[in-house]
C-alpha positions in Angstrom: 18.7 -4.0 -11.5 16.2 -6.8 -10.9 13.6 -5.0 -12.9 15.9 -4.6 -15.9 17.1 -8.2 -15.8 13.5 -9.5 -15.7 12.3 -6.9 -18.1 9.6 -5.7 -15.7 10.7 -2.0 -15.4 7.8 -0.8 -17.4 5.2 -2.7 -15.5 6.7 -1.7 -12.2 6.5 2.0 -13.2 2.9 1.7 -14.4 1.5 2.4 -10.9 3.2 5.8 -10.9 2.2 6.5 -14.5 -1.5 5.8 -13.9 -1.5 7.8 -10.7 0.0 10.9 -12.5 -2.3 10.5 -15.4 -5.5 10.5 -13.3 -4.6 13.5 -11.0 -6.9 15.8 -12.9 -9.9 13.4 -12.6 -12.2 13.4 -9.6 -11.5 10.3 -7.5 -13.9 7.4 -7.5 -14.5 5.7 -4.2 -13.6 2.0 -4.1 -16.0 -0.4 -2.4 -13.4 -3.1 -1.7 -12.3 -3.2 2.0 -8.8 -1.7 2.3 -6.4 -2.4 5.1 -3.1 -0.5 5.5 0.0 -1.4 7.4 2.0 1.8 7.7 5.7 1.4 8.0 7.3 4.4 9.8 10.4 4.4 7.7 8.7 4.1 4.3 9.7 6.4 1.5 6.4 8.3 1.7 3.7 8.0 4.3 0.0 7.9 3.4 -2.3 10.7 4.6 -5.5 9.1 6.0 -7.7 12.0 5.1 -6.7 11.7 1.4 -6.8 7.8 1.4 -10.4 7.9 2.8 -11.5 9.9 -0.3 -10.9 7.0 -2.6 -10.6 3.9 -0.5 -12.9 2.0 1.9 -10.5 2.0 4.8 -11.4 -0.8 7.3 -8.0 -1.0 9.1 -5.2 1.5 9.5 -2.3 0.2 11.5 1.0 2.0 12.1 3.6 -0.7 12.8 6.4 -0.1 15.2 9.3 -0.5 12.7 10.0 -1.2 9.0 10.5 0.7 5.8 9.7 0.4 2.1 10.5 -3.3 1.7 8.4 -4.3 4.7 7.9 -7.9 3.9 11.7 -8.4 3.6 12.6 -6.2 6.6 9.9 -7.2 9.1 8.2 -10.4 7.9 6.8 -11.3 11.3 5.1 -7.9 11.7 3.6 -8.0 8.3 2.4 -11.5 8.6 0.7 -10.8 12.0 -0.9 -7.7 10.6 -2.1 -9.4 7.5 -3.7 -12.2 9.5 -5.4 -9.7 11.8 -6.6 -7.7 8.8 -8.1 -10.7 7.1 -9.6 -12.4 10.2 -13.1 -10.7 9.7 -13.3 -12.1 6.2 -12.6 -15.8 6.9 
């Protein structure tokens, strides 16, 4: 409902559209350091082997609890993990 009220439904779906459109293309590997906080009750869980094909994974943490809306569900866990992930880049 929030997406419709704020007229952002299209931009919120763009991520999925772009992903589906590029499936036939060979993946390009990103050079940007990528940190992941895996929430055990998320809608889908990433597969590290696949993520490493396109991303420069520097941190892969599975947090003890949380789901799709992690920042709202577990703000303390997300904040602590984000701080730890960014510490080497300060």
